[in-house]
C-alpha positions as CSV (number, residue, x, y, z in Angstrom):
1,M,-83.2,25.3,32.8
2,L,-83.3,21.8,31.3
3,H,-84.3,21.2,27.7
4,R,-87.0,18.6,27.6
5,R,-89.2,16.5,25.3
6,E,-92.7,15.4,26.3
7,W,-95.2,12.7,25.3
8,G,-98.7,12.0,26.5
9,V,-100.8,13.5,29.3
10,G,-101.7,12.3,32.8
11,Q,-99.5,11.2,35.7
12,P,-96.1,12.7,35.1
13,M,-92.7,10.9,34.9
14,I,-89.4,12.6,34.5
15,A,-86.9,10.5,32.5
16,M,-83.1,10.8,32.5
17,H,-80.7,9.5,29.9
18,P,-77.4,7.6,30.2
19,L,-74.0,9.2,30.0
20,G,-73.5,11.2,26.8
21,L,-77.0,10.8,25.4
22,D,-80.0,13.1,25.5
23,S,-83.8,13.2,25.9
24,S,-84.5,11.7,22.5
25,A,-83.5,8.3,23.9
26,F,-87.0,8.1,25.5
27,E,-89.2,8.4,22.5
28,G,-90.1,4.7,22.6
29,F,-90.9,4.9,26.4
30,G,-92.9,8.1,25.8
31,H,-95.2,6.5,23.2
32,V,-95.8,3.3,25.4
33,L,-96.6,5.4,28.5
34,A,-98.8,7.8,26.5
35,R,-101.0,4.8,25.5
36,R,-101.2,4.0,29.2
37,G,-102.4,7.5,30.1
38,M,-99.1,8.9,31.4
39,R,-97.0,11.9,30.6
40,T,-93.3,11.4,30.0
41,I,-91.0,14.4,30.5
42,A,-87.6,13.4,29.2
43,V,-84.8,15.9,30.0
44,D,-81.4,16.7,28.7
45,L,-79.3,16.6,31.9
46,P,-76.9,19.5,32.5
47,G,-74.2,19.7,29.9
48,F,-75.8,17.3,27.5
49,G,-78.1,17.8,24.5
50,R,-79.4,21.3,24.6
51,S,-79.0,21.9,28.4
52,P,-76.1,24.2,29.3
53,L,-73.1,23.0,31.2
54,P,-72.9,24.5,34.7
55,D,-69.7,25.9,36.0
56,R,-69.2,23.0,38.4
57,P,-68.1,19.4,38.2
58,L,-71.0,17.2,37.0
59,T,-71.6,15.2,40.2
60,P,-74.9,13.3,40.6
61,A,-76.0,15.9,43.1
62,V,-75.3,18.8,40.7
63,M,-77.2,17.0,37.9
64,A,-80.1,16.3,40.3
65,E,-80.7,19.9,41.3
66,P,-82.6,21.1,38.2
67,V,-84.5,17.8,38.1
68,I,-85.8,18.5,41.7
69,E,-86.7,22.0,40.6
70,L,-88.7,20.6,37.7
71,A,-90.5,18.1,39.9
72,R,-91.5,20.8,42.3
73,S,-92.9,22.9,39.5
74,L,-95.3,20.2,38.4
75,P,-99.0,20.1,39.6
76,M,-98.4,16.6,41.1
77,P,-95.3,14.7,42.3
78,P,-93.9,12.7,39.3
79,L,-92.1,9.4,39.2
80,V,-88.4,9.8,38.4
81,L,-86.8,7.4,36.0
82,G,-83.2,7.0,35.0
83,V,-81.1,4.7,32.9
84,S,-77.4,4.0,33.8
85,M,-76.0,7.4,34.7
86,G,-79.5,8.8,34.7
87,G,-80.5,6.0,37.2
88,R,-77.8,7.3,39.6
89,V,-79.1,10.8,39.2
90,A,-82.7,9.6,39.9
91,L,-81.5,8.0,43.1
92,E,-79.8,11.2,44.2
93,A,-82.9,13.3,43.4
94,A,-85.1,10.9,45.4
95,L,-82.7,10.9,48.4
96,T,-82.3,14.6,48.4
97,A,-85.9,15.6,48.0
98,P,-88.2,12.6,48.6
99,E,-91.2,14.8,49.0
100,A,-90.9,16.0,45.4
101,F,-91.4,12.5,43.9
102,R,-93.9,9.7,44.2
103,G,-91.4,6.9,43.3
104,V,-88.1,6.2,41.6
105,I,-87.3,3.7,38.9
106,A,-83.6,3.1,38.2
107,I,-82.7,1.0,35.1
108,A,-79.3,-0.6,35.3
109,P,-78.1,2.4,37.4
110,Y,-74.5,3.2,37.8
111,L,-73.7,2.5,41.4
112,P,-70.4,3.2,43.3
113,W,-68.0,0.3,42.9
114,L,-67.3,-1.6,46.1
115,R,-64.2,-3.2,44.5
116,F,-61.2,-1.8,42.7
117,R,-61.6,1.6,44.5
118,V,-57.8,2.1,44.2
119,L,-58.0,2.0,40.4
120,L,-61.0,4.4,40.3
121,A,-59.0,6.9,42.4
122,W,-56.9,7.6,39.3
123,A,-59.9,9.3,37.8
124,S,-59.1,12.3,40.1
125,L,-56.2,13.1,37.7
126,V,-58.6,13.5,34.7
127,D,-59.4,17.1,33.8
128,A,-62.4,18.1,31.7
129,R,-60.1,20.4,29.7
130,A,-58.7,17.2,28.2
131,A,-61.7,17.5,25.7
132,D,-59.6,20.1,23.9
133,W,-57.0,17.6,23.1
134,L,-59.3,15.8,20.7
135,P,-60.2,18.3,17.9
136,L,-63.0,16.1,16.6
137,E,-65.0,19.1,15.5
138,R,-62.8,19.1,12.4
139,A,-64.3,15.7,11.5
140,W,-68.0,16.5,12.3
141,P,-69.2,15.9,8.7
142,V,-67.8,12.4,8.7
143,L,-69.0,11.7,12.2
144,R,-72.5,12.9,11.3
145,W,-72.5,10.7,8.2
146,L,-71.3,7.7,10.3
147,A,-74.0,8.3,13.0
148,R,-76.8,8.6,10.4
149,S,-75.6,5.4,8.7
150,L,-75.5,3.4,11.9
151,E,-79.0,4.6,12.9
152,T,-80.4,2.7,9.8
153,L,-79.0,-0.7,10.9
154,P,-81.8,-3.2,11.3
155,C,-80.8,-4.0,14.9
156,L,-81.4,-0.3,15.8
157,R,-84.6,0.5,14.0
158,E,-86.9,-0.4,17.0
159,D,-84.6,0.8,19.7
160,E,-84.6,4.6,20.3
161,L,-82.2,4.3,23.2
162,A,-79.6,2.6,21.0
163,Q,-80.2,5.2,18.3
164,A,-79.5,8.0,20.7
165,G,-76.3,6.1,21.7
166,V,-75.2,6.0,18.1
167,R,-75.7,9.7,17.8
168,L,-73.1,10.2,20.5
169,V,-70.5,9.5,17.8
170,Y,-71.6,12.8,16.2
171,Y,-72.3,14.7,19.5
172,L,-68.7,14.2,20.6
173,S,-67.6,16.5,17.7
174,C,-68.8,19.3,20.0
175,P,-66.1,20.4,22.6
176,A,-68.7,21.2,25.2
177,T,-70.3,17.8,25.0
178,R,-66.8,16.2,25.3
179,A,-66.1,18.2,28.4
180,S,-69.5,17.2,29.9
181,F,-68.8,13.5,29.1
182,I,-65.4,13.6,30.7
183,S,-66.6,15.6,33.8
184,A,-69.6,13.4,34.4
185,G,-67.6,10.2,33.9
186,R,-64.9,11.4,36.3
187,E,-67.4,12.2,39.0
188,L,-69.2,8.9,38.6
189,A,-65.9,7.1,39.0
190,L,-65.1,9.1,42.2
191,D,-68.7,8.7,43.6
192,P,-68.1,7.7,47.2
193,P,-69.7,4.4,48.3
194,Y,-69.7,5.1,52.0
195,G,-69.6,8.0,54.4
196,E,-71.8,11.1,54.8
197,H,-72.3,11.5,51.1
198,G,-71.9,7.8,50.1
199,L,-74.7,6.2,48.2
200,W,-74.5,2.8,49.9
201,T,-74.7,4.5,53.3
202,R,-77.7,6.6,52.4
203,L,-79.7,4.1,50.2
204,P,-81.4,2.5,53.2
205,R,-82.9,5.9,54.1
206,I,-84.8,6.3,50.8
207,G,-88.4,7.0,51.8
208,I,-90.4,6.5,48.6
209,P,-91.1,3.4,46.5
210,L,-87.9,2.2,44.8
211,T,-87.7,-0.2,41.9
212,L,-84.5,-1.2,40.1
213,V,-84.6,-2.9,36.7
214,W,-81.8,-5.2,35.6
215,G,-81.1,-6.9,32.3
216,E,-79.8,-10.5,32.4
217,R,-77.9,-9.8,29.1
218,D,-76.2,-6.7,30.6
219,R,-72.4,-7.1,30.3
220,L,-71.7,-3.6,31.6
221,I,-73.6,-3.3,34.9
222,S,-73.3,-6.7,36.7
223,L,-76.0,-8.4,38.7
224,R,-73.6,-8.3,41.6
225,F,-74.9,-4.8,42.2
226,A,-78.4,-6.3,42.7
227,H,-76.9,-8.3,45.6
228,A,-75.5,-5.2,47.1
229,V,-78.9,-3.4,46.7
230,E,-80.7,-6.4,48.4
231,R,-78.4,-6.1,51.4
232,A,-78.5,-2.3,51.7
233,C,-82.2,-1.8,50.9
234,P,-84.2,-5.0,51.2
235,V,-87.5,-3.1,50.7
236,A,-86.6,-2.2,47.1
237,R,-88.3,-4.1,44.4
238,Q,-85.9,-5.6,41.8
239,V,-87.2,-6.5,38.4
240,L,-85.2,-8.8,36.0
241,L,-85.6,-8.8,32.2
242,P,-84.0,-11.9,30.7
243,C,-83.8,-10.5,27.2
244,V,-82.3,-7.1,27.8
245,G,-78.8,-5.8,27.8
246,H,-77.3,-2.4,28.6
247,W,-77.5,-0.8,25.2
248,I,-78.5,-2.4,21.9
249,N,-81.7,-4.3,22.5
250,G,-83.4,-4.1,19.1
251,A,-87.0,-5.3,19.3
252,H,-86.5,-6.1,23.0
253,H,-86.5,-2.4,23.7
254,R,-90.3,-2.9,23.7
255,C,-89.9,-5.4,26.6
256,L,-88.1,-2.7,28.6
257,A,-90.6,0.0,27.8
258,E,-93.6,-2.2,28.7
259,A,-91.9,-3.3,32.0
260,V,-91.5,0.4,32.9
261,A,-95.2,1.0,32.1
262,R,-96.2,-1.9,34.4
263,I,-94.0,-0.5,37.2
264,A,-95.3,3.0,36.7
265,M,-98.9,1.8,36.9
266,G,-98.3,-0.3,40.0
267,L,-99.0,-3.6,38.3
268,D,-95.8,-5.3,39.5
269,A,-96.5,-4.1,43.1
270,A,-99.8,-5.8,43.0
271,A,-98.5,-9.0,41.5
272,G,-95.0,-8.8,43.0
273,A,-94.2,-12.4,43.8
274,K,-90.4,-12.8,43.7
275,A,-88.5,-15.8,42.6
276,E,-84.9,-16.6,43.5
277,H,-82.5,-16.3,40.6
278,P,-79.5,-18.6,40.3
279,S,-77.4,-15.5,41.3
280,G,-79.1,-15.7,44.7
281,V,-81.1,-12.5,44.4
282,R,-84.9,-12.6,44.5
283,F,-86.3,-10.8,41.5
284,I,-89.7,-10.1,40.0
285,T,-89.0,-11.6,36.5
286,R,-90.8,-10.2,33.5
287,P,-91.3,-12.4,30.4
288,C,-89.9,-11.5,27.0
289,L,-92.7,-10.0,24.9
290,V,-90.8,-10.6,21.6
291,A,-90.4,-14.3,22.3
292,A,-94.1,-14.6,23.3
293,A,-95.2,-12.8,20.1
294,N,-93.0,-15.0,17.9
295,A,-94.3,-18.1,19.6
296,A,-97.9,-17.0,19.1
297,T,-97.3,-16.5,15.4
298,S,-95.2,-19.6,14.8
299,P,-96.4,-22.4,12.5
300,L,-96.5,-24.8,15.5
301,A,-98.8,-22.4,17.4
302,E,-101.1,-22.1,14.4
303,E,-101.2,-25.9,14.0
304,R,-102.1,-26.3,17.7
305,S,-104.8,-23.7,17.4
306,H,-106.3,-25.5,14.4
307,G,-106.1,-28.8,16.2
308,A,-107.9,-27.3,19.2
């Protein structure tokens, strides 16, 4: 069983967190979608938060199994949403059981590297038992104080996803969480790109609406992956947010949540004109809501409105 948090009522969406985080990361998304008449079901993936660690390596397929079970238990097929590692799990769930979902949204998903595969092969030497080599549980009071102090920083106050990331500092004082972190990270590094189980081989077979969301400020997940997605699955919609990075987005977290709401409601599908980005990929580009709000309340805007 997966531990979960819920917000809102209506069309369901299952939301999955990045590596090391938990379902609390989606509180902002949940409130935005609730106002749009949607139900967000955020889950703790196996081994994270309050969900138990299975006695198997945390591959995307293993983490996707209980998500598929949850989807099949709902009265109507949900959307499945994932961020970073959660995005990879969302793709795996949609490829394994497309009939259980009505669409998939992957935000800056971890995708198998096409370069430096030789370097990633070293991950096979990593053992989850290495978590016992770091006795951080002795420092948990200090780590808890540090996490709570960081959560109050002004740049994090409006960003629940970043707040959940800061709490990882404290969560890593738990040996089981460290083991899950190492196991999932190892399996992501070893995730095969091609072959029978390779994501890039299977991605063109995805049979439900697929949207990938990228941040132009993201320095962890490169837009080069958007190129590879366009080649492998040209029917996928790709949305670009110019103001969003991979983690700390501050007030721009609202831009990400509203973009997800538009996708979930089908608004970008209806108004899905794509424009070519300098990178060469054709994206649906969403404007920055924070910049628009600041422009609307600037002295210059007020002066223009009075002049009109």
